[in-house]
ROSE-4610 file (N, C-alpha, C; in Angstrom, 1 decimal, always signed):
// ROSE-4610
residu = [M/M/M/E/E/E/I/I/I/Q/Q/Q/Y/Y/Y/S/S/S/K/K/K/Q/Q/Q/A/A/A/I/I/I/K/K/K/F/F/F/L/L/L/K/K/K/R/R/R/Q/Q/Q/S/S/S/I/I/I/N/N/N/I/I/I/Q/Q/Q/K/K/K/R/R/R/I/I/I/I/I/I/G/G/G/A/A/A/I/I/I/N/N/N/K/K/K/L/L/L/P/P/P/V/V/V/G/G/G/D/D/D/V/V/V/K/K/K/K/K/K/L/L/L/Q/Q/Q/G/G/G/S/S/S/P/P/P/G/G/G/Y/Y/Y/R/R/R/L/L/L/R/R/R/V/V/V/G/G/G/D/D/D/Y/Y/Y/R/R/R/V/V/V/I/I/I/F/F/F/D/D/D/K/K/K/F/F/F/G/G/G/H/H/H/I/I/I/L/L/L/Y/Y/Y/I/I/I/E/E/E/K/K/K/I/I/I/D/D/D/N/N/N/R/R/R/G/G/G/Q/Q/Q/V/V/V/Y/Y/Y/K/K/K/K/K/K]
num = [1/1/1/2/2/2/3/3/3/4/4/4/5/5/5/6/6/6/7/7/7/8/8/8/9/9/9/10/10/10/11/11/11/12/12/12/13/13/13/14/14/14/15/15/15/16/16/16/17/17/17/18/18/18/19/19/19/20/20/20/21/21/21/22/22/22/23/23/23/24/24/24/25/25/25/26/26/26/27/27/27/28/28/28/29/29/29/30/30/30/31/31/31/32/32/32/33/33/33/34/34/34/35/35/35/36/36/36/37/37/37/38/38/38/39/39/39/40/40/40/41/41/41/42/42/42/43/43/43/44/44/44/45/45/45/46/46/46/47/47/47/48/48/48/49/49/49/50/50/50/51/51/51/52/52/52/53/53/53/54/54/54/55/55/55/56/56/56/57/57/57/58/58/58/59/59/59/60/60/60/61/61/61/62/62/62/63/63/63/64/64/64/65/65/65/66/66/66/67/67/67/68/68/68/69/69/69/70/70/70/71/71/71/72/72/72/73/73/73/74/74/74/75/75/75/76/76/76/77/77/77]
x = [+107.6/+107.3/+108.3/+108.8/+109.8/+109.1/+109.7/+109.2/+110.2/+109.7/+110.5/+109.9/+110.8/+110.4/+110.8/+109.9/+110.2/+111.1/+111.8/+112.6/+111.8/+110.6/+109.8/+109.5/+109.2/+108.9/+110.1/+111.3/+112.5/+112.8/+112.6/+112.9/+111.9/+110.6/+109.7/+110.0/+110.3/+110.7/+111.9/+112.9/+114.1/+113.8/+112.8/+112.5/+111.7/+111.2/+110.3/+111.2/+110.6/+111.3/+111.4/+112.2/+112.5/+111.2/+110.4/+109.1/+108.2/+108.0/+107.1/+107.6/+109.0/+109.5/+109.2/+109.4/+109.1/+107.7/+106.8/+105.3/+105.0/+105.4/+105.1/+105.7/+107.0/+107.7/+107.1/+106.7/+106.1/+104.7/+104.0/+102.7/+102.9/+103.9/+104.2/+104.6/+105.4/+105.9/+104.7/+103.6/+102.5/+101.5/+101.7/+100.7/+100.6/+99.4/+98.2/+97.3/+97.7/+96.9/+97.0/+95.8/+95.8/+94.7/+94.6/+93.5/+93.9/+93.6/+93.9/+92.6/+92.6/+91.5/+92.1/+91.3/+91.6/+91.3/+92.2/+92.0/+91.0/+90.1/+89.1/+89.7/+89.6/+90.0/+91.5/+92.2/+93.6/+94.0/+95.0/+95.4/+96.2/+96.1/+96.8/+95.9/+96.6/+95.9/+96.5/+95.8/+96.3/+96.2/+97.3/+97.4/+97.3/+96.4/+96.3/+97.1/+98.0/+98.8/+98.7/+97.7/+97.4/+97.1/+97.8/+97.6/+98.4/+99.0/+99.8/+99.2/+99.4/+98.9/+100.1/+100.0/+101.0/+100.3/+100.7/+100.1/+101.0/+100.5/+101.3/+100.5/+101.3/+100.7/+101.4/+100.7/+101.3/+101.5/+102.7/+103.1/+103.7/+102.8/+103.3/+103.7/+105.0/+105.6/+106.2/+106.1/+106.8/+105.7/+106.0/+105.1/+105.8/+105.3/+106.0/+105.3/+106.1/+105.6/+105.8/+104.7/+104.9/+105.0/+104.2/+104.2/+103.8/+104.4/+104.1/+104.0/+102.9/+102.7/+101.6/+101.4/+100.3/+99.0/+98.0/+96.6/+96.1/+96.3/+95.7/+96.5/+97.8/+98.7/+98.9/+98.6/+99.0/+98.2/+97.0/+96.1/+96.3/+97.0/+97.2/+98.2/+97.9/+98.8/+100.0]
y = [+107.2/+107.8/+107.4/+108.4/+108.2/+107.8/+106.9/+106.4/+106.8/+107.5/+107.8/+107.2/+106.7/+106.0/+106.8/+106.9/+107.5/+106.6/+107.1/+106.3/+105.2/+105.5/+104.5/+103.3/+103.6/+102.6/+101.7/+102.3/+101.5/+100.6/+101.2/+100.4/+99.2/+99.4/+98.4/+97.3/+97.6/+96.7/+95.8/+96.5/+95.7/+94.7/+94.9/+93.9/+92.7/+92.8/+91.7/+90.7/+89.5/+88.5/+88.9/+88.2/+88.5/+88.4/+87.3/+87.1/+88.3/+88.7/+89.9/+91.1/+91.4/+92.5/+92.5/+91.4/+91.3/+91.6/+91.0/+91.3/+92.7/+93.4/+94.8/+95.7/+95.5/+96.3/+96.1/+94.8/+94.5/+95.2/+95.3/+96.0/+97.5/+98.0/+99.5/+99.8/+98.9/+99.2/+99.1/+98.4/+98.3/+99.4/+100.3/+101.4/+102.2/+102.6/+102.8/+101.5/+100.5/+99.2/+98.6/+98.1/+97.4/+97.9/+97.4/+97.8/+99.1/+100.2/+101.6/+102.3/+103.0/+103.8/+105.1/+106.2/+107.5/+107.5/+108.0/+108.0/+109.1/+108.7/+109.7/+110.4/+111.7/+112.5/+112.9/+112.4/+112.8/+112.7/+113.5/+113.4/+112.1/+111.6/+110.5/+109.3/+108.2/+107.0/+105.8/+104.7/+103.5/+102.3/+101.5/+100.3/+99.1/+98.2/+97.0/+95.9/+95.3/+94.1/+93.0/+92.2/+91.2/+91.8/+91.5/+92.1/+93.3/+93.9/+95.1/+96.2/+97.4/+98.6/+99.6/+100.2/+101.1/+102.5/+103.5/+104.8/+105.6/+106.2/+107.0/+108.2/+109.1/+110.3/+110.6/+111.3/+111.6/+113.1/+113.5/+114.8/+115.0/+115.2/+115.3/+113.9/+113.8/+112.5/+111.8/+112.3/+111.6/+110.9/+109.6/+108.8/+108.7/+109.3/+109.3/+108.2/+107.2/+106.2/+106.7/+107.0/+107.6/+106.6/+105.5/+104.5/+103.2/+102.1/+100.7/+100.1/+99.4/+98.7/+97.6/+96.9/+95.9/+96.6/+95.8/+96.4/+97.1/+96.6/+97.3/+98.5/+98.6/+99.6/+100.8/+100.7/+101.7/+103.0/+102.9/+104.1/+104.8/+104.3/+104.9/+106.0/+107.2/+108.3/+108.2]
z = [+89.5/+90.7/+91.8/+92.5/+93.5/+94.8/+95.6/+96.8/+97.9/+98.9/+100.1/+101.3/+102.2/+103.5/+104.7/+105.7/+106.9/+107.7/+108.8/+109.6/+110.3/+110.7/+111.4/+110.4/+109.1/+108.2/+107.9/+107.8/+107.5/+108.7/+109.9/+111.2/+111.3/+110.9/+111.0/+110.0/+108.8/+107.8/+108.2/+108.8/+109.1/+110.2/+111.0/+112.1/+111.6/+110.4/+109.8/+109.1/+108.9/+108.1/+106.7/+106.0/+104.5/+103.7/+104.0/+103.3/+103.5/+104.7/+105.0/+104.3/+104.4/+103.7/+102.2/+101.6/+100.2/+99.8/+100.7/+100.5/+100.6/+101.6/+101.8/+100.7/+100.5/+99.4/+98.1/+97.8/+96.5/+96.3/+97.4/+97.4/+97.2/+97.9/+97.8/+96.3/+95.7/+94.3/+93.3/+93.6/+92.7/+92.9/+93.8/+94.0/+92.7/+92.4/+93.2/+93.1/+92.6/+92.5/+93.9/+94.4/+95.7/+96.5/+97.7/+98.7/+99.3/+98.6/+99.1/+99.4/+100.6/+101.0/+101.5/+101.4/+101.9/+103.4/+104.2/+105.7/+106.0/+107.0/+107.5/+108.7/+108.8/+109.9/+109.9/+109.0/+108.8/+107.4/+106.9/+105.5/+105.2/+104.0/+103.6/+103.2/+102.9/+102.5/+103.2/+103.2/+103.8/+102.7/+102.8/+101.9/+102.8/+102.5/+103.3/+102.7/+103.5/+103.0/+104.1/+104.0/+105.0/+106.3/+107.4/+108.7/+108.9/+107.9/+108.0/+107.3/+107.8/+107.1/+106.8/+105.6/+105.2/+105.0/+105.8/+105.8/+104.9/+103.8/+102.9/+102.4/+101.7/+101.1/+99.8/+98.9/+97.6/+97.5/+97.1/+96.9/+95.5/+94.5/+93.1/+92.7/+92.3/+91.8/+93.0/+94.2/+95.3/+96.2/+96.5/+97.3/+98.6/+99.7/+101.0/+101.9/+102.3/+103.2/+104.6/+105.3/+106.6/+107.7/+107.7/+108.8/+108.2/+108.8/+108.5/+109.9/+110.1/+111.4/+111.3/+112.4/+112.4/+112.4/+112.0/+111.8/+113.0/+114.2/+115.4/+115.9/+115.5/+116.1/+115.2/+113.9/+113.0/+113.2/+113.6/+113.7/+115.0/+116.0/+117.3/+117.1/+117.7/+117.6/+118.5]
């Protein structure tokens, strides 16, 4: 499965410490295993990694990481 990241997701990861980066990328690589739920009211899914949330969607064999942010900020438009 191919994983593509949005500009926002890459920018957020670069601002984090190496340990946080490894945790988030490791959880993304293990998908679909993990704390994954379908989003209500909008398309896509969310992956919980501690206090961080990864918003993603599946398009065939492509996994598109739309947004990564802190728990309270990720759902704000």
